[in-house]
ROSE-4610 file (N, C-alpha, C; in Angstrom, 1 decimal, always signed):
// ROSE-4610
residu = [M/M/M/G/G/G/V/V/V/E/E/E/K/K/K/I/I/I/I/I/I/H/H/H/E/E/E/Q/Q/Q/G/G/G/Q/Q/Q/G/G/G/D/D/D/A/A/A/V/V/V/Q/Q/Q/K/K/K/G/G/G/Q/Q/Q/T/T/T/V/V/V/T/T/T/I/I/I/A/A/A/Y/Y/Y/T/T/T/G/G/G/W/W/W/E/E/E/R/R/R/V/V/V/K/K/K/G/G/G/T/T/T/A/A/A/D/D/D/N/N/N/V/V/V/W/W/W/E/E/E/K/K/K/G/G/G/S/S/S/K/K/K/F/F/F/D/D/D/S/S/S/S/S/S/V/V/V/D/D/D/R/R/R/N/N/N/Q/Q/Q/D/D/D/F/F/F/V/V/V/V/V/V/P/P/P/V/V/V/G/G/G/V/V/V/G/G/G/R/R/R/L/L/L/I/I/I/K/K/K/G/G/G/W/W/W/D/D/D/E/E/E/G/G/G/I/I/I/V/V/V/G/G/G/M/M/M/K/K/K/P/P/P/G/G/G/E/E/E/K/K/K/A/A/A/T/T/T/L/L/L/H/H/H/I/I/I/T/T/T/Q/Q/Q/G/G/G/I/I/I/P/P/P/G/G/G/V/V/V/I/I/I/G/G/G/E/E/E/E/E/E/A/A/A/D/D/D/L/L/L/I/I/I/F/F/F/D/D/D/V/V/V/S/S/S/L/L/L/K/K/K/S/S/S/F/F/F/K/K/K]
num = [1/1/1/2/2/2/3/3/3/4/4/4/5/5/5/6/6/6/7/7/7/8/8/8/9/9/9/10/10/10/11/11/11/12/12/12/13/13/13/14/14/14/15/15/15/16/16/16/17/17/17/18/18/18/19/19/19/20/20/20/21/21/21/22/22/22/23/23/23/24/24/24/25/25/25/26/26/26/27/27/27/28/28/28/29/29/29/30/30/30/31/31/31/32/32/32/33/33/33/34/34/34/35/35/35/36/36/36/37/37/37/38/38/38/39/39/39/40/40/40/41/41/41/42/42/42/43/43/43/44/44/44/45/45/45/46/46/46/47/47/47/48/48/48/49/49/49/50/50/50/51/51/51/52/52/52/53/53/53/54/54/54/55/55/55/56/56/56/57/57/57/58/58/58/59/59/59/60/60/60/61/61/61/62/62/62/63/63/63/64/64/64/65/65/65/66/66/66/67/67/67/68/68/68/69/69/69/70/70/70/71/71/71/72/72/72/73/73/73/74/74/74/75/75/75/76/76/76/77/77/77/78/78/78/79/79/79/80/80/80/81/81/81/82/82/82/83/83/83/84/84/84/85/85/85/86/86/86/87/87/87/88/88/88/89/89/89/90/90/90/91/91/91/92/92/92/93/93/93/94/94/94/95/95/95/96/96/96/97/97/97/98/98/98/99/99/99/100/100/100/101/101/101/102/102/102/103/103/103/104/104/104/105/105/105/106/106/106/107/107/107/108/108/108/109/109/109/110/110/110]
x = [+0.9/+0.0/+0.9/+0.5/+1.2/+0.2/+0.8/-0.1/+0.6/-0.1/+0.3/-0.6/+0.0/-0.8/-0.6/-1.8/-1.8/-2.3/-1.6/-2.0/-2.7/-4.0/-4.8/-4.7/-4.6/-4.5/-3.6/-2.6/-1.6/-2.2/-1.8/-2.2/-1.2/-1.5/-0.6/-0.3/+0.9/+1.2/+2.0/+1.9/+2.7/+2.1/+2.9/+2.4/+2.0/+1.0/+0.6/+1.7/+1.9/+2.9/+2.2/+2.9/+2.4/+1.9/+0.7/+0.1/-0.8/-0.8/-1.7/-3.1/-4.1/-5.5/-5.9/-6.4/-6.8/-8.3/-8.8/-10.2/-10.2/-10.8/-10.8/-12.2/-12.3/-13.5/-13.0/-13.7/-13.2/-14.4/-14.1/-14.9/-14.1/-14.6/-13.8/-14.5/-13.7/-14.2/-13.4/-13.9/-13.1/-12.7/-11.4/-10.9/-11.5/-11.8/-12.4/-11.4/-11.9/-11.1/-10.8/-9.7/-9.4/-8.9/-8.6/-8.0/-6.5/-5.8/-4.3/-3.8/-2.7/-2.1/-2.0/-1.7/-1.4/-2.7/-3.8/-5.1/-5.9/-6.3/-7.0/-8.5/-9.2/-10.6/-11.4/-12.4/-13.2/-14.4/-14.6/-15.7/-16.8/-17.2/-18.3/-17.9/-18.6/-18.4/-18.9/-18.0/-18.4/-18.5/-18.0/-18.1/-17.8/-18.4/-18.2/-18.6/-17.7/-18.0/-18.7/-18.3/-18.9/-20.4/-20.8/-22.2/-23.0/-22.4/-23.0/-22.9/-22.2/-21.9/-21.4/-20.4/-19.9/-18.4/-17.6/-16.1/-15.7/-14.5/-14.0/-12.8/-12.8/-11.8/-11.1/-9.8/-9.1/-7.6/-6.9/-5.5/-4.8/-3.7/-3.1/-1.7/-1.3/+0.0/+0.1/-1.1/-1.1/-1.9/-2.2/-2.8/-4.3/-5.0/-6.5/-7.1/-6.2/-6.7/-6.1/-6.6/-5.9/-4.5/-3.5/-2.1/-1.9/-2.6/-2.5/-2.9/-3.9/-4.3/-3.3/-2.7/-1.7/-0.5/-0.1/+1.0/+0.6/-0.6/-1.0/-1.3/-1.8/-2.3/-1.2/-0.2/+0.9/+1.7/+2.0/+2.7/+1.8/+0.5/-0.5/-0.5/-0.9/-1.0/-2.5/-3.0/-4.4/-4.7/-5.9/-6.4/-5.9/-5.0/-4.6/-5.7/-5.8/-6.8/-6.0/-6.2/-5.4/-6.2/-5.7/-6.3/-5.3/-5.7/-4.9/-5.3/-4.3/-4.6/-3.9/-4.7/-4.2/-4.4/-3.3/-3.3/-3.7/-4.6/-5.2/-6.5/-7.4/-8.8/-8.9/-10.1/-10.4/-11.1/-10.5/-11.1/-12.5/-13.5/-14.9/-15.7/-15.1/-15.8/-15.6/-14.3/-13.9/-12.9/-13.0/-12.1/-10.7/-10.0/-8.6/-7.7/-8.0/-7.1/-7.5/-8.6/-9.1/-8.2/-8.1/-7.4/-8.5/-8.1/-9.0/-8.5/-9.5/-9.2/-10.0/-9.2/-9.9/-9.6/-10.6/-10.4/-10.4/-9.4/-9.2/-8.9/-9.6/-9.4/-9.0/-7.8/-7.5/-8.0/-8.9/-9.4/-8.6/-8.1/-7.3/-6.7/-5.8/-5.2/-4.7/-4.5/-4.0/-3.2]
y = [-1.2/+0.0/+1.2/+2.2/+3.5/+4.6/+5.8/+7.0/+8.2/+8.9/+10.2/+11.3/+12.4/+13.5/+14.8/+15.5/+16.8/+17.7/+18.7/+19.7/+20.8/+21.1/+22.1/+23.4/+23.2/+24.4/+24.0/+24.8/+24.5/+24.8/+23.9/+24.1/+25.0/+25.2/+26.0/+25.3/+25.5/+25.0/+23.7/+22.9/+21.6/+20.6/+19.6/+18.5/+17.3/+16.6/+15.4/+14.3/+13.7/+12.7/+11.3/+10.3/+8.9/+8.7/+8.1/+7.9/+8.9/+10.1/+11.2/+10.9/+11.5/+11.4/+12.6/+12.3/+13.4/+13.5/+14.7/+15.0/+15.5/+14.7/+15.0/+14.9/+15.6/+15.4/+14.8/+13.9/+13.3/+12.9/+12.7/+12.0/+11.1/+9.9/+8.9/+8.4/+8.3/+7.8/+6.7/+5.8/+4.9/+5.6/+5.4/+6.1/+5.4/+6.3/+5.8/+4.9/+3.8/+2.9/+3.4/+3.0/+3.3/+4.7/+5.5/+6.8/+6.6/+7.6/+7.6/+7.5/+6.8/+6.6/+7.9/+9.0/+10.2/+11.1/+10.6/+11.4/+10.8/+11.7/+11.2/+11.5/+10.8/+11.1/+10.3/+11.1/+10.5/+9.7/+8.5/+7.7/+7.7/+6.5/+6.3/+6.7/+7.6/+7.9/+6.8/+6.4/+5.2/+5.6/+6.8/+7.1/+8.6/+9.3/+10.7/+11.1/+11.5/+12.1/+13.5/+14.1/+15.4/+15.3/+14.3/+14.1/+13.8/+13.1/+12.8/+13.9/+15.0/+16.1/+15.6/+14.7/+14.1/+14.0/+14.6/+14.5/+13.1/+12.7/+11.4/+11.6/+10.9/+11.1/+9.7/+9.7/+8.4/+8.6/+7.7/+7.7/+7.3/+8.0/+7.6/+7.0/+6.2/+5.5/+4.3/+3.8/+2.7/+1.5/+1.5/+0.4/+0.4/+1.5/+1.5/+2.0/+2.5/+3.1/+2.3/+2.5/+1.9/+2.5/+1.8/+2.2/+3.6/+3.8/+5.0/+6.3/+6.1/+7.2/+7.4/+6.4/+6.6/+7.3/+7.0/+7.6/+9.1/+9.3/+10.6/+11.6/+11.2/+12.1/+12.5/+11.5/+11.9/+13.0/+14.1/+15.2/+16.3/+16.1/+17.2/+18.2/+19.4/+20.5/+20.9/+21.4/+21.8/+22.8/+22.6/+23.5/+23.0/+22.0/+21.5/+20.7/+21.0/+20.2/+19.6/+18.3/+17.5/+16.4/+16.0/+14.8/+13.7/+12.5/+11.3/+10.3/+9.9/+8.8/+7.6/+6.6/+5.4/+4.2/+3.5/+2.5/+1.1/+1.0/-0.3/-0.1/-1.0/-0.8/-1.2/-1.3/-1.6/-3.0/-4.1/-5.4/-5.3/-5.9/-6.0/-4.7/-3.6/-2.4/-2.1/-2.0/-1.6/-2.7/-3.1/-4.1/-3.9/-5.0/-4.9/-4.3/-4.4/-3.9/-2.5/-1.9/-0.6/+0.5/+1.6/+2.8/+3.7/+4.3/+5.2/+6.6/+7.5/+9.0/+9.5/+10.2/+10.8/+12.3/+13.1/+14.5/+14.5/+15.0/+15.0/+16.4/+16.8/+18.1/+17.8/+18.2/+18.1/+19.2/+18.9/+20.0/+20.2/+19.1/+19.3/+17.9/+17.9/+16.7/+16.9/+15.8/+15.9/+14.6]
z = [+0.0/+0.0/+0.0/-0.8/-0.8/-0.7/-0.4/-0.3/-0.9/-1.6/-2.2/-1.5/-1.3/-0.6/-1.4/-1.6/-2.2/-1.1/-0.7/+0.3/-0.4/+0.0/-0.6/+0.2/+1.5/+2.4/+3.6/+3.8/+4.8/+6.2/+7.1/+8.5/+9.3/+10.5/+11.4/+12.7/+13.2/+14.5/+14.4/+15.5/+15.6/+14.7/+14.2/+13.4/+14.2/+13.7/+14.3/+14.4/+15.5/+15.7/+15.9/+15.6/+15.7/+17.2/+17.4/+18.7/+19.2/+18.6/+19.0/+18.4/+19.1/+18.7/+17.9/+16.7/+15.8/+15.7/+15.4/+15.1/+13.6/+12.7/+11.3/+10.7/+9.6/+8.7/+7.4/+6.8/+5.6/+4.7/+3.4/+2.5/+1.6/+1.4/+0.7/-0.6/-1.7/-3.0/-3.5/-4.3/-5.0/-6.3/-6.6/-7.8/-9.1/-10.0/-11.3/-12.0/-12.5/-13.2/-14.6/-15.2/-16.6/-16.9/-15.8/-16.0/-16.0/-16.5/-16.5/-15.1/-14.9/-13.6/-12.8/-13.5/-12.7/-12.6/-12.9/-12.8/-11.6/-10.7/-9.5/-9.7/-10.5/-10.7/-9.7/-9.1/-8.0/-8.7/-8.2/-8.6/-7.6/-7.1/-6.2/-4.8/-4.1/-2.7/-1.9/-0.9/-0.1/+1.4/+1.8/+3.2/+3.3/+4.3/+4.5/+5.9/+6.7/+8.0/+7.8/+6.7/+6.4/+6.1/+5.4/+5.1/+6.4/+7.3/+8.6/+9.6/+9.2/+10.1/+11.5/+11.4/+12.6/+12.4/+13.2/+13.1/+13.5/+13.0/+13.3/+14.2/+15.4/+16.4/+16.6/+16.4/+16.4/+16.6/+17.2/+17.3/+15.9/+15.6/+14.3/+14.6/+13.6/+13.7/+14.6/+15.1/+16.0/+15.4/+14.1/+13.5/+13.6/+14.0/+14.1/+12.8/+11.9/+10.6/+9.5/+8.2/+7.1/+7.0/+6.6/+6.6/+5.9/+4.8/+4.1/+4.9/+5.7/+6.6/+7.6/+8.3/+9.2/+8.6/+7.4/+6.7/+6.3/+5.8/+5.3/+6.4/+7.5/+8.5/+9.5/+9.8/+10.6/+9.9/+10.5/+9.9/+9.5/+9.5/+9.2/+10.4/+10.1/+11.1/+11.1/+12.3/+12.4/+11.3/+10.7/+9.7/+8.3/+8.2/+6.9/+6.2/+4.9/+4.1/+3.0/+2.8/+1.9/+1.2/+0.1/-0.6/-0.5/+0.0/+0.1/-1.0/-1.8/-2.8/-2.3/-1.9/-1.3/-2.3/-2.5/-3.6/-3.2/-2.3/-1.9/-1.2/-1.5/-0.9/+0.6/+1.0/+2.4/+2.4/+2.8/+2.8/+3.5/+2.8/+3.3/+3.0/+2.6/+2.2/+0.8/+0.4/-1.0/-1.4/-2.7/-3.2/-2.8/-2.5/-2.0/-3.0/-4.3/-5.3/-5.8/-5.2/-5.6/-5.0/-5.8/-5.3/-4.7/-3.6/-2.9/-2.9/-2.8/-2.7/-1.5/-0.6/+0.6/+0.7/+0.8/+1.2/+2.7/+3.3/+4.8/+5.3/+6.3/+7.0/+8.4/+8.9/+10.3/+11.1/+12.0/+12.9/+14.1/+14.8/+16.0/+16.3/+17.3/+17.8/+19.2/+19.9/+21.3/+21.6]
């Protein structure tokens, strides 16, 4: 599994470290099949804390998230907004060979 990150809005302050608990808002899509490797086209939305109007609070870097989230969220700063392209699915939810795209906004961490 690999992760690429595009930062859309820089955050401020200290960066998230492994083991800290983050509060994030996110939306996840399956990447559209058949597009060029360097194009991140969003396909079917499969989950969104934004749509539920409910922040997601979870520790990072301790194996509770998919590996791409652990890699992509560690190092973010409060207020940062980024897109994570993760090159493997979520077993039982999204095909294990599927590429995923997440828009993630870090609200806070402790």
